[in-house]
N, C-alpha and C positions, 0 to 999 in steps of 0.2 A: 469774252474776259470780264471779270467783274472789276468795276472801279467804285471807288467809295471814299469820300472825304467828309470831315466835320469841321464846323466853325463855330466860334462863341464870341458873343459881344455883351458888354456890360454897359453900353451906351444908353442914356435915358431917353433919347430921341428916337422914336420907334422906327422911322424909315431908315434912318442911317444904321441903327441896330441891325435891321433886317438885311439891309445890303451888305453890311460888313461881314455879318456870320455867313450868309449865302455865298459871297463872293470868296471868303476863305474856303469854304467847303468845295466849291466848284474847282478852285486853283488846286486844292490838294488832291482831289480826285483825278485831276488831269483831263477834264472833260469840258466840251463847250456847252453841253446841255444835259440834263439829268432825266433819268426815267421816272424817279420818284424822289420825294423829299419828306423827312421826318423833321417836326419841328416842336420844341418846348420852350414855353415862355412863362416868365413870372407874370402875375397879373397887372404889372406896371403898364405892359404893353397893350393889354386886351381891349382898352378903351378905343384903341386905334387899329383893331384887329383887320379892318379892311386894307388899310395902309400897310400893315404887316404882311399879310398874304400876297398882296399885289406886288410888293417890292421883292419878296422871295421868288414868287412866280416868274418876275420878269428877269431876274438874274439866272434863275435855274432853267429857265425856258420850258417850264411844264406846269400843269394844273394838277398834276398827281401829287397832291400835298396832304399830309395828315398830322395831327399833333394833339396837345393837351396843354392845359395851364399847370403850373407847377410852383410849389413853394420855393423850389431851388433848382438849378440846373447845373449839368456838368458835361465836360468833354474831356479827352486826354490832357488838355492843356490846364485844367483846374475845374473848381467849383464856385458857383456864385450862389450865396445865402444871404437873404436880408436885404437885398438891393435888386435893381432891375437886371435881368439877365435873359438872354435869348441864345439857344443852341440849335443849330441846323445841321442835318446829315443829308448827303446826296448820294443816290445810287445809280448807277448805269451798268446794265448787263444784258446781253443777248440771251442768256439762258435763266436767269434767275429773275422771277417775276414778283413784284409787290403790288398788291390790289389793295388800295385804300377802302375803308367803309365807315359809315356814320348811322347810327340807329338812334332815333329820336321819336317818342320818348322812351325811357328805359324802364322806369318804375312799373312793376307788375308785368313786364315783358320778357324778363331775362330768360326763361326756358324757351320761350318761342324764338327769340333772337338767337339762343345757343343753337337751337334747331336748324335755323336757317345757316348759321355760320357752318355747323357740322356737314350740311348737306352740299354747301360750296367747297368744304375742304374735300369731301369725298369725290365730288365731281372733278376736282382738280388734282386727283391723285396721280402720282407719277413723279418719282423722286421724293425728296423730303418735303415736309410741310410743317408750318410753324404759324400760330396765331399769336399777334401781339396786339394787347388791347389796354385801353384806357377808360375804365368806367367811372362815371360820376359816383362817389362814395356816399353822398348824401341821398341818392336815390336808387341805387343798385344793389343787388344781392349776388356777388360773384359766384357762389356756390351753385345758385340756381342756373347760371349761365354755364357752368361746367357740366352740370347734369343734362342740359339741353344738348350741349355738343357731344357728350358721350353716348346719349341715347340714340343719336343719328349716325355718329361716325366712329363710335369707339373711342379709343384714346388718341386725341390730337393734342400734343404739347400747346399749353398756353402760359405766355410770359407777359409781363407788364406791371402796371402799377395803378392805383386810384389815383385820378386826377386830384390836384391839391391846389391850395392857395396859402396866402400868408395870413389869413383870419380877418381880412378887412372886408371881403365880400359876402361871406356866408354862402357860397356857391362856387362850384367849379366849371371850367368851360372845355368843350371837345371841339376840335377844328378838323374839317374835311374840305379840300378844294377851297371854295370861296365861302363857305358856310361856317357858322359858329353856332353851338348850341350849349344848353346846360341840361341837365337830366336826361343824359346822352351817354352812348358808348361809341368812341372813335377808335380807330386801329387798323391793322392791315394784316393781310395773309401773305406769307412768304412761301413760294414753290419752286422747286427746280433741283437741279444738281449741287446740293450743298450739305454740309454737315454741321450740326450745332453741339456745342459744349456748354452745359448749364452748370453753374455753381451757385450755391447758396451759403452765405456766411451769416452766422446769428450774431446778434448784439447783446444776447444775454448768456451767462453761463451758469451751469447747475450748481446749486448750493445745498442740494440735499442728495441722499441716495435714492435710487429709484424706489417707488412704493406703489401699492395696489389700492385703487378705490373700492372699498369694500361695501359702502352704502351710499347710494346717490338716486336722485331723481331729477330728470331734466337737465339743467345746467347747475343744479345743487350738489355739492359734496358734503355728506354728513360724517362719513368715517373714512379714514385712511389707515390701512393696516389694522383695522378693528378698533381704532382709537378716534376720538372726536377730531374732525379735520381742522378746527382752528387751534386746538392744543399742538398738534404737529406743526401747523404755521408759526405758532408763537415760539416754538422750541427752535425752529429753524432760523427765524429772522433774529430774535432776541435783541438786546441793547436798544440804543437810541431810536431805530425804526419802530420798534414795538410800542413806544411811547407816543408815536404821532402814526396812527394807522393810515390816515388820508395821505400823508407823505410816503408811507410805505408802499402804498398801491401804485406810486409812480415808479417804483424801482423793483418790486418784487412780482414774478409772474409765475404761470405753471407752464410746464412742457408736457404735451400729449403726443401719443403716437402718431406719426404721419401716415403710416400704414397699419390700420387697425388689425389687420389679419397677422401680422408680425408682433404687433403689441410691444414694441421696444421704444424706449426712450434714450437710447445710446446717442453717441456723437453723431450728429448729422441726420438723426431719425425722429426727431421730435419737432412739434409745431408749438410756438409760443402763443399764449393767449392771456388776455388781461385777467386779473381777479376783479369782478365787478361789484363785489359786496362781502361784508363779514358779518357774522353775529355771533360775538363772543360768548354770549350767555347760552345759545343753543349749540355752539360749537361748529357752525355751518359756514363753508365757503361758497360763493356764487362765482362761476367762471364764464367768460365769453364764449362758450361753445358746449353743445350737449354732451354730457359724460355718460359712462356706462359702468356698471359693477364689474370688476374683474380688470379694468383698464389699468395700464401702468400710468404713472404719473411722476413728475420731478418738479421742484420748486428751482426757479431760476432768477437770477439778479441781473439787472442792466448794468453793464460794466465795460468802460472804455478800454482798459488795458487788455481785458480778455477778448473783447471784439476786435482789437488789432490782432492778436495771436490768432484768433479764429480766420480773419481776413487772409493773413498770411498762408496759413494752412490750406484754405480754400484754392488760393492762387497756385500753390505748389500743385494741388491735385489737377487744376487747369492745364499747368505746363506738361504734366505727364499725359494727359488725354491728348493734347495737341500733338505730342511725339515730335517736336521740332518744327511744325508748321506755324506760320504766321496767320493770325486770324485776318480775313477779309475786312471785317468790320465787327462791332460789337455794341450791345446795349447793357448799361447798368442801372438798375432800377433800385434805389436807396431809400430806406425809411426816413421820413421827416424827423424821427426822434433818433437819428444817427447824426452824422456831420458834427457840426460845431456843437450841439447841445450834448452829444455823447462824449466827444474827445476834448472839447475845450479849445479845439484848433480848427481851421478851415483846411479843407483840401486833402484829408488824410486818405479817403479811400480812392480817390484817383490818383494820388502820388503812389500809393502801394501797386495800383494796377499797372501803371505806367513803368514802374521800377521792375516788376516781376515779368511783364510781357512785352515791354518796348512799346515802340511808337506805332499804333495802328490806329484807324479811325474809330472812334469811340464816342457815344452820345448817351446822355442818361437824364434822370430826373430824380427829385425828392418826392416820393409819393406818400399818400395818405395810408396805402397798404401795399403790399407786393403780392405778385402771383407768380407761381412756378411749379414744374413738376417734380415731385418727391414720392418714392416708393411707387412708382408706376401710375400716378394720379396726380391731377392738378389740384393745388391747394391755394387757399388764401393764406398769406404769410404776413407776419408782423415783426417788427424790429429787426429786419433782415436786410442784406444786400443781395440782389439776385444779378449775377454777371452771365450774359449770354453771348457766346463767341461763335461767330459764323465763319466757315471756311468753304471755299468753292471746291467742288469735287469734279473730277474728269478733265 
């Protein structure tokens, strides 16, 4: 039988925060000891990481611990942004197994590490499999990791988020057991008789009709529908944003097909990417990903009201997928550009999840990017929330 529980502490004293969050998690799981622990911590506690991990391991009675630094953390109770926060989830199960890992260094080894993770996933085949990963965004290229996994094991779903921090460190941290590293990848594989339901909610809404990239090279877009790309951009955004292009790029993005074979930018089928630069004289847009002539595209706007609507719609789809079942536990990987900075209020995402799905063990973090499967392929995501629900089977 699966047992899970989550705890949250906003105490500034590391040992007390770790004991408080771990004790809550153990009590809510209804167990004396855990088989596995997942922890997300703001950087406020990472100077005392040995104290943090020792306290959690003492309460949970296991050294099978993995986690990441985070700009903010959350559980079903709420969210912590801009101050000290620690979230802990414990799992205990006879059938579902979590295997933690830490790879260091990460830079330049992404495909090699992906190959190793793919071989491990293939060897552990039997029932469902899921990889949950927290790469250092300053040193890792997730797409190469995905490529390494796919080359060895085919499609294995990967979810998670880029480790993050509050801007005070200039680096992120990955935890496993009693080790801490930067320029690393931490995470765990989950295997056994379970089912997952993955939902992705966008923080940006389309503000143009779909169009076709008719001239491009690398990440440069020269023409859209046979017209200079910047002219189309200017026509779409107009008004005050057009008068301050630097500010515009904090709100306006492009949406590209998640599945290039389908080449669709319909609802739930596009990936948001930054506009990296503009050249009004030459009419060029530079975007944060390689593009191709014939590819469909849409302009999107970062918008709190639309993000709430999309979150509600995603949760409705999750309810239908669950078919009346209650999740055993769940993860929510939220973009750092969502939360308070998007809505102007704290705790919106976790409140919506709790209202729609009820009280179940949930843990999450605000990441520098998100990862999840879309269109039968793993993707690097931006400005999204990725909700992963796990239910025990059999």
